[in-house]
N, C-alpha and C positions, 0 to 999 in steps of 0.2 A: 504493500500500500504506500510505503514511503517513496518508492521509485515512481509509482503511478502519479502521486501528487507532484513530484518534480517534473515528470514528463508533461503533465497538463499545464505547467507554467512555462514550458518551452515555446519559443516562436514556432510557427508552422513548419518552416524549413528544417528546424532541428528535430521535430517530431518524425519527419520522414527519414532523417538520418538515423534516428533511434530505431525506427521500424526496420530499416535496412540492416542495421547491426544485429538486431534480433533475428532477422531473416537469415543472416549468415549462420547463426547458431542453429536455427531450426533446420536449415538445409543440411548441415553436417550431421545433426542427430537423425534425420529421417532418411537420407539417401547416401549411398556409398558405392564402392566398386562392385558390390554384389547385387545392386538394385535391378539392373536390366536382366540378369540371369533369373532372379527371383520372380520378376514380372512374367517372363516367358514360361517359367515353370508353373506359375499360377494359371496362365492361359491354357497350357497343355493339360492341366488336370481337369479342366472344365468339360472334357469329353470322355473322362474315365467311365468305365462300366460300373454298375452297382457293386460288383464283386471287388473291383479295385478300390473303390471308396470304402467299402466295408472293412477290408484288410488294413488300409491305411489308418482309418479312424480307430479301429480296435487297438492297433499297436500304439498309436499316439495316446489314446485314453489310458491304456495300461501304464504307460510311462508317467503320465501326469498324476494318476491316482497313487502310484507307488511313491513318487517324489513328495506329494502332498502329505501322505501318511507317515513318511519316515524322516523328512527333512524340514517340514514347516511346523514351527512351534504350536501354532493355534490348533492345527489338525491333530498333531501328536497328543495334545492335551485332551482334545475331544474324544479320541479313540481310547486313551488311557481311562478316562472317566466312564466311558461306555463299558469297557471290559470289567472295570471294578464293580459295575452294577449287574454284571452277568451276561452282557450282550456278546453273542458269539458269531455274529454275521461277519462276513469277509469284507475288508475294505477294497478288495479287488472288484467288487460288484458295485456299480454306480448307484443303484437303487438303495443300497444300504447306507448311503451317506445322508446326513440330515440336510435339510434346506438351509442355506446361508442367507440370513437377512442383512439388508444394507446397514442397519444400525450396528450389527456385530462387526462388520467390516470397518465402519466409521470409528468405533470405539477401540479397536485392537489392530489397526492397520499394519503396524510394523511387525506384529506377530504372524502375519500371513506371508512374510518374505522368508524364503528358504535360508536355513542357517549356514549354508556354505556360500552365501552371497553377502557382500558388504553393501548396505544401503547407500553408503557414501560414494560408491562407485556405480550406482544405478541412477537412471534418470527418474526423477520424481515428478509425477504429473498431479496437479491439484485440479479437481473438478468440483463445482458446486452442485451439479445436478439440479433437479427440479426443486428440491427443498431449500436450496441456498446454503445448506450445511456442507462444508467441504469434505471431500474424500481425498486421501493420499494414496497414490498408486505408483508402484515402482516397476520399472522395466529395464532390461539390459539394452545395450546399443543394438545387439543382434535382433532382439524382439521388436524394437521400434522400426528398424529397417525392414524387417519382414512384414510388419503390419502395413507400412506405407507402400510397400511393393504390391500387396494385395489391393490396396486402395487405388494405386496407379493402374493396375490391371482392370479393375472392375468398376471404378468410378470414371476413369478417363479413357482408357483404351477402347472400352466398349462404345464410347461415344465419339470416337475419332479425334480426341484432343489429348494433350499430354501436359505434364508439369512444366514443359518448356514454352507453352503458349501463354499469352497475356490473359489473365483472368481476374475476375472481381469476386469478392466474398462479402455478403451482408451477414455479419455475425454479431456476437455479444460482447466483443472486446471494446473497452472505452477508449477508442482511438482519438476521440475529441472530448474535451471537457463537457460534462452534462449541461452546464449552463451556457455553452457557446451558442450564439444565435445567428452567426454568419458562416457561410462555407469558407474553407473546405471542411467537410465532415468525414474525411478519409485521409489515408496515408498511402504512399506508393512504396512497396517493399521490393527493392531492385533485384536481389538474388532470386527471389521466388516469383518474379514477374506478376506480383499480386497487388491489386488495388483493394485494400481493406477498407470497407465502407461501414460506418456506424449505423446500426439499426435503431439506435436511440433517438436520432435526429430526423427520422424519416417522416416528416410532416408534409401535408399537401403543398405548402408554400415553398418547400425546399426540394421537392422531388424533381423539378426541372433542373436544378443544380446537379443532382445525382446523375440524371440522364446526360447532361453535358459532360460530366466527368467520364462516364462510360464511353462516350464518343471520343473525347480528347485522348484517352489512354488506349484507344483501339482494342477494346476488350473482346476476346474471342468467345469466352463462355463465362457464365455466372454460376455461383454456388451460394446457397444461403437458406435462411429460414423461409418456409413456405409463405408465412404471413407478410414478411417484408418484400419478397419478390412479387407477391400478389398486389401489394400497395403500389409498387412501381408500375406494374402492368396496368392496373386499373386507371392510374392517372395518365398513362400513355394513351390508352383508349379514349378517355374522356376529353383530352386535349387534342387528339388527332396527331400526336407526335409520331413522326415517321423517320425512316432512315437509320433506325437502330435495329440491328438483327444480331443473332447469336447462333453459334453452331449447336449449342445445347444449353439448357438451364437445368441445374442439378439442385434438388431440394434436400435438406437434411434437418435434423434436430426437432422437427415438428411433423405431424402427419400432413399429408397432402390431400386436400379435398378436391373432388371432381371440378367444382366451379373455379377453384384456384388454378388447376391445371389448364383448363380451357382458356381462362383469361391470360395467363402467362404465355402459353403457346401462341395465342393470337397476337399478343403485343410484340413478342420478340421473334415471331415467325420461325419457330424451331421446335424440336421435341422437348418435352419436359420429363425428366427422369427422377424418380423418387429413390432415396437411399435411406438406410437405417444403420446406426452404429452407436457405440458408446465407448467412453474412455476406459472402462473396465476390460475391454477387448475380449468379451465372452460371446458376443453375437454380432453379426452384421449382415446386411442384405443390400442388393442394388437391383435396379430395374433394367432389363435388357431391351433391345430394339423391338422385340415382339410384345412387349408390355408385361412380361413375367417378372415378378419380384423374387429374386433368387437369394436364398441364404448362402453364406460362405461356410462350407463344411470345415475349413481349416480354422475358423474362429472358435467354434465350440460345438458341443453336443447339446441340443436344445430339447426341452420337455415342455409340454403344455399342460398347465393345471386348468382343466376345463371348467367353465362356468355356464356355458350355453352352446347350443348349436348355432352356427353362423349362417344357416340357410343353405339350401341346395346341397346338403351333405357336408358342408364345411363345419369346422369346430373352432370356437372362440374361447380364449382364456388367458391366464397369466403366463408369461414366458419365464421359464427357469433355464439357466444355461451353465454349462461346465466349460470353462475356457481351455482351449488347446494351444493357444498362441504364446502364452506367457508362462513358462515353466518355473520362473523364479518368484512369482507371486500368484500361484494357482488358486483360482476361485472355483469351488466345487458346488454344483447345484445352487447357483447364485440366483436369488429372487430379484429379477431386474426391475420390477415395478412397471413393466410395460405389458400391454395387452394386445394380442395379435389374433388374427384368424388364419387357420391353416386348412388345407384340403384334408378331408377325412382319409383319403387314400393318395399315395404318391401319383403325381401327374407328370406328363412329359411336355416340356415347353416347345413351342414352334421354332424357337431359336436353335434347338439342337443341343443345348448345354444340358448336362446331367446334374447340375446343381439343384438341390431341392427347392420347392416353391413355397412362398407365403401367398395367401390370398390378399391380405392387406394388413397394414399396421393401424390398430385402433387408437393407440395413444397410451398415455399414462394410465395407471389403475384409477387415479382420481378423475380421469376424463370420461367417466361413465356415470350415467344416472341409474338409480335403482328404484324399483317399485316395492310396495309393502309386502308383496308375496314373493320377493326374492329375485325377481327378474332383473338382469343387467341390460340396460338400454344403451347401446353404443352406436357408433357410426351415424352421428346426427347431422352430417353435412347437408342432407336435403332440407333441413330447417333454414339454412342460409343460402337460398338459391341465388345464382349469379345475377339474375335480373332484378333483384330487390335493390332499391336505391338506398343502400346503407354502406357506410365505409367499413364497419366491422361490428361484430356482435358477440356476446358471450352469454352462455346459459349457466346459472348457478343454482344448484339444488340445495336448499336450506333444510328441507325436511321431506318426508314422504308426501306431504300435502302441499308444499310451497316450492315453486321454482321462480327465480328472478331472471328476467331477460334484459340484459344491458345492451344498448345499441347506440351507435354513433350515426346519426342520419346524414345522408347525402342529399343534394338538391333533388326535389321531387318526391321525397319520402312522405308518405301519407299514412293515415291511420289504418287504411286497408292493408298496407304492407306489414305493419306491426301485428295486426290481427291475424294475418296469414301465417306469420312465424309462430305466434302463440298457438294457433290451431294445429300446426305441424307438431308442436311439443305435446299438446293434449291428445293428438291422435296416437302417440306412442305411450302416453301415460294418462289414460282416461281418469277423469275426476280431479286431476291436480290443478291447483290454482296457479296461474301464470301472471306475474306482475311485471309489466314492462316499464323500463326506466331509461330516459334519455341521458347520456353521459357525453362529455367532451372527448374522452379517450378511454379505451379499455386498459386497465392496469396490467403491466407485464410482470412475469415472474422472474426467476433467477436467470441471469444472462440475457434479460430482455426477451425471453421466449413468450410467445403468445399461446394462451390456452382458450380454446373455443368453449370448453365445457369444464366446469369445476363442481366437484361433489363435496359438500361439507357435512355429509352424514358421518356419524362416528363409525369406527371400523366394524363394530359388532352388528351394524344394521346393513352392511353392504353385501348383498347377494349371498352366494354360496360360501361355505366355510373353507378354510385353508386345507381341509382334509379331502378335498375333491380329487377326482381321478386324474392320473397323469398319463400322457402319451409321449413317447420319445420319438424324435425325428433326426 
C-alpha cells in the first residue's frame, strides 16, 4: 500500500515508467526459454485420446496426493488426526480427502507449502478474491511459466493472437488514483505491449477517452471484465463510434451474459470468447472457435457438488477442484466458491479438441437466488435483456420474501421496462416481493468486479446442504 500511495503521487509519465519496470519483472516471472516448447506441448495434448488423458491424469494425481500427504504440513496434520480417530481410508484415493474450505487456506496459508521448499525462494501471489480478504499463494518459477504457457496456448493461440501483439486489459488494478477526474486512466506497459486501463474510471463521460486510447495504441485485442467491456461496447453503439475493431475480445473474472456478448461482438466487430480461471491454479477453462467452453485437464481434477439439474440433462452445482499444476502448494478438493453447469455425460466439441466441456459458468455461490423450498435460481441474465434502456442493474435477495432490484436508467427508461424486469424475477420466484430502486451506480466488489446478483441469505437457508452428491470430471 505504501508503494501504491507513492505511485499515485507520481506524474503520469512516471507512472508509465513504473508500469514498464513492473512489466519487466512480470515478463521474467511468466515467460522463459521453455515457454514456446510448453505452449506447443499444451496444443498437442488437446487431441489426446481419452485413454491418454486418463493415464496422464492418474499419474499426475498420484504424485500430487503423495506429495501433499507426506511433504505438506497442513495435510500431514490432517491425516495424523484422522488416523488417531481410527480412520483407515487411503490417502491415495481422492474421495477420501476432506473438502478444503477457503477460510482454512486463508488462515494457514504457509502450512500448505511443501516442507522441502523455501517460501522465500517462491513467488508469492496475493489475491483478494470476491470477499476482499487476501489469500497468499506460493508458486515456483517453473509453475508460473507452465501456467502462463497454458494461458498462451488456450487464451491467445486459439484466437490467432499472441503475447507479442499490442493488447489492452480492463482490470482491477488502481493504475490511476481513484479521485482522478481527467484522463489518462491507463498506463502503457512497454515489455508486455499492454495498455492497462482502469475499470474504476469507466464512466459514460470518459468512455470516448478510453476509445481514443485504444485507437492511439493500435490495440489488436482486448481482455477484461465482462461488465467493463460491455460498458465500452454499449457507448460505442449509442454514439455510433466506428473505426475501432479487434481480432478478438476475451472476457475473464466475471460470467459473460448473452446480451453482453452480443453487444461487445457488434461494437468491436469480432468474436467474443469467455474464459475462466483463478489465482489458486486449480481450475481453468476457455472458449474455442466452435463456442465450446473447455476445461484445462492439466489445471486440476474437478468435482461437482450438485444442487440442481441444469436443464436438458445438464447438472449444476458447486465446483470443487484438486490442483495438478502446483506441486509445491497443492490444494486438494478445494471448494472454489464458484458455481458451474456441466453436461451430464461427456460431449464431443465440433472443434475436435478432446478437452472436457463446461456448459456455462454460473458465477459465485453468492450469485444465486434461493426459494423457501430449497431451489437455486441461477443464470438470471434474461432479466436484463439487451434492449432494456438501462446502463446496469443488480438483483439483491434480502430474504425469501424480498428481492431488491437496483438499476441505473439510461435515456428512454420507463416504468414498463422496470416492471418487465420485476416480472422476469417473479416468474422465477413466484410470490416474492420485488422492490425497484433507482441508483446512480451499482457498487462494485473486490477489485472492482461487478456482481449482477447478490444473495444475502444466511448460509443455512441456501438450497441444498454441503452433503450433496459429487460427480468427478
